[in-house]
C-alpha positions, 0 to 999 in steps of 0.5 A, a space after each residue: 512187753 519187753 523188747 524181745 518178747 513176742 506172743 506165739 499164736 496158740 498151736 492146735 493140739 497134736 493128736 498122737 496115736 500109738 503104733 504097735 508091732 507084735 512079735 514073739 521071741 522064745 529061748 529054750 534054755 537048757 530044758 529038753 523042750 519049749 513049754 511056753 505058749 503065747 497068743 495075740 488077739 486082734 493083732 492082724 485086724 486093725 478094725 477089731 484092734 480099735 474096737 476091742 484092743 490088742 491082747 498079748 498073752 504068754 504063759 511059761 509052763 513049769 518045765 520041772 512038772 509033768 504037764 508044763 506045756 499042756 497047762 501053759 496052752 490051757 492058760 492062754 486059751 482061758 485068757 483069750 476066751 475071757 478077753 473075747 467077753 470083756 466089757 470094754 466100758 468096764 474096769 479093764 484092770 479088774 477084768 484082767 485080774 479076774 481072768 487070771 484068777 479064773 484061769 487058775 481055777 480052771 487049770 487047777 480043776 483040769 490038772 489037779 495041781 499036776 503042772 503049773 505056769 506063769 502068766 503075763 498078759 498086756 492089753 492095749 486099748 484106746 491108747 492105754 496099757 493094762 497088764 497082769 502078771 503072775 509068777 516070774 515072767 516079765 513085761 517090758 515096754 520099749 519106748 524110744 531106745 529105752 526098754 523098761 520092765 513094768 512088773 516084778 517077780 512073784 515068787 516065794 523068794 521075792 515075797 520072803 525078801 519083802 516080808 523081811 524088809 517090811 518087818 524091819 529086818 532090812 537085810 534081805 540076804 537073811 531070807 536066804 537062810 529061811 527054810 522055805 
């Protein structure tokens, strides 16, 4: 050992628990009415939050279509219903994907394509974050002073950009002239 070296005694591991705060902030924008729907599951019950997790779900109804608000409300109800039945020991990301697919089937059956919505859902369970997103709504993670977007838009424009880039046509602005 050197003159100034000393061995530090091993430190016990520090158990850190995530803390959650839930809130909702909506902006109406230029539309005549708000067509978003949202919900939290287990946000006010710490015992259930530990046992089943905390779910936050937002569905942004498509304002240009006739049933935007009704579709977004039905979407949130569908995801909440699936959340109540999830196997917490199973594949949570897979179950979220299936919930989104099932919501889509239910909504199409109920509204026959007359209306639409985006969907983002985040499940905090056993110190882990699992999420699903369909459409152009964002999921942000606030950590310290930073705000990080976790997902990317899913829409025809972004899809077309990605196809142009993958095909070797590296100029994504060329997709702007695509008729679709």
